[in-house]
N, C-alpha and C positions, 0 to 999 in steps of 0.2 A: 637209752639214748633220750635227751631232752627233746620234746616237740619242737618243730621249727616255729620261731616267732613269726608273727604275720606284720608286715608292714604296709601301710596304705600311702601312697604318693599321690597328692592332689596338685596337678600341674597342668597348665594349658598347653605346654611345649611337649611335643611328641618325643623330641630329641633327649630332653631332660628325663622324662619318664623312663625312656629306653636305657640310658646311662644309669640311673639309679637302680633300675631292676637287675641290670648286669651286675654291678657292684654288690648289691645285697644278696643276690642268689648265690654268688660265690662265698658268701658268708653263712649260706644255709638259711636265709630268711624266705618265707613265702611273700611274694610282693603282689600287691593289688593297685592297679592304676585307675585314676579318675581324672578327666580332663576339664571338668568344671566343679564349681563349688557345690552345686545341688547333687551331682552324682557323687561327689566326695562325701557329703552329709549322709546320703543314702547308704553308700558303702560302709561308712563308719557304724551306722546302726546295724545293718544286716550282717557284716563280716565280723564285727568286733575286733579289729587289729589290736597288735599289742603296741604299736607305736605308729605315730602319723607325722608324715613329712609335708609341709604344706607351703605352697607359694601364695603370696599376698595378691599378686596380680593375676586374677583369674578372668576369663572372658564373660562371666555372667554376674558374679556377685563379689564383692570385696573379700579377700582373705581373712581380714579382721572379723568380719561378720560371721565366717564359717568358723573360725576359731572360738568366738563367744558361744555361738550355737553348740558347738561341741562341748564346751566347758559347763553348759546347763546341766549336763547329765554325766559326762565322763571326766575322769582324772588320768586317762591314759597319756603317757608322754607325747607331747607335740613339739616337733623341731621345725622351725621355720627356715625355709631354703628360699631366698628371694633376692631380685635385683635391686630391691630398695636398700640403700646403704646409708641413709641418714640416721643419725643417732635418735632423732624423734621417732621414726619408724620401728626402730629396735625397742625402744622404751614403750611404745604403745602396744607393741605385740607381747612384750613380757608382762605389761600390766594386764593385759586381756587373758592371759593364762598360759602363754608359750612356755616351754621349759628351756629352750635355748634358741639361738639365732644364728644362722650361717649365710653369709653373703655370697651371691653368685658372681663370678665363677669361683667354685671351691675345690679344694683338693680332697680327693676321695678318701685318702687315709685319714684326714681331719674329720671328715664326715663320719666315718666308721668310729672314730674315738669318741665324738660327741654322742653318738647314739649309745655307745656302751655306758657313757658316764650317766645320762638321763634315766636310761634303764636300770642302773643300779641304785639310783636315788628313789625309785618308786617300785619296789619289788612287790609282786603279787597283787598288783591293782586290778580289782575286778568292779565293773559296773554295768549298769543297764539303764536304757532311756525309758524304762517302763517301770512305775511304781504302783503297786495294787495293795491296798488297805481296806479290807471289807468291801464295802460298795463303792469306795473311792478309786478310781483308775486314772492315773496321770502318765501320759505319754509326753516325756520332755522333749523328744526329737521332733514329734508332729504337733507340739504346742496344742495339746487337746487334753482338757479334763472333763471327765464323766462321773456322775454320781447316779447309781442304779439305772445305767445306760442313757441318762440324759446328759447332753452336752451343756457345760456352763460357759457362759459368755463374760469374758473379763476384759477390763481395758487393759492396754499393754503394761501399765504400772501394777494393776491388781494381778496380772498374770505373773509378772517378775517377782513381786512379793510372795505370792502363793507358791511358786516353784521353790524358792528358798526354804520356806516352812516344810514343803513336802520332802525335800530332799532330806531334811533333818527330823522327820516325823518322830515324835515321842520325845524330843529334846528341846530344851530351852534356847532359843535363838536371840541373842541380845539384840536390842535396838541399834546399837553401832554397827553390829555385823549386817544387819537388814539394810541399814543406810548404805554402807559400802557396796554391796551387792546390787542394790537397785539403782541407786543415783551415782555410784562410782566416787563417793566423797565421804569425808568424814565430819561433814557440817552438821553441828548440833541442832540447828534450826530444821533439819529435816526430820528429827525424831516426832515432831508434831504431825507431819505428813504419814508417817508411819501409822500413828494412831487413827487418823482419817481414813487410810485405805484398809486397815485391818477391820474398822468398823463395817466398811462397805463389803468387805469379803464375808464378815459374819452374817450379813443381812442376806447375801446371795446364797450362803451355805444353810441358812436357816429355813428355807423352803423345804429342805430335805429331811426335816424332822429332828434336827439337831444331833444327828448320829456322827457328824464330823465338826469338832469343836476347836476353835482357837483361843486357847486359855492365855489369860494374862499372868505373867509371872512377876509379881509386884517388884517394881524398881530394877527389873532385869531386862525382860523382854516378852517373847510369845512362843507359845508351843502349839502345833498342830497334833491333835489326836482323836481317836475315836471314842465315842462315848462308852463303849463296852471294853476298852482298855482300862483295866484296872491298875496296872503298873506303868510307870514311866520313869526315865532316868533324869536326875536333877542336874546332869551336867549340861553347862552352858556351852553353846557353840559361840565362840566370840573370836576366832582367828580371822 
């Protein structure tokens, strides 16, 4: 028998959480509820759910912020369940990493059908908010980077850039992909900014003896690697 999938519902309305729990438990889901964005993020890290159902209007922080934080380290399916019905809201959520969007009030049969579809599209996805490479420790959920136990202080842009490189450690990440991830645009003029921030990151990493390197892959992009790594893939992350 297959293990029960775990669903996390992040919604400030108790009635909605109860409804979703009843519907999903009948389909053999294990259901976790969180009434705020912060509790939802904590549950996502600690419980590692198979799927996340997220309301955009939360009592503490905007659901889009929660979605983007989750997408910094997780590719698990996220279904938006929200009262926001404008096309612009749906586009923003999908562009921020949501897999599907369902407007409240919703039909429970449609809810289950959409959950089945997005789970079929992403089979066997596993991820972790923690990256460990030698002396480098990156906690994507807590937004904390340490080397040899020493915490690094990054600006928000440096942090965003470093996390993209860290998630693809050992692979070349194209400049265009870095621009899209950090600035949310394809503007070519941002490539010069990438060079500036990479130089700043190298300077901060350099105080730790050069064990962590950001290599320039000529004409393509950058690769984060450890100095003691003798092999790396030439595959470029360009999606």
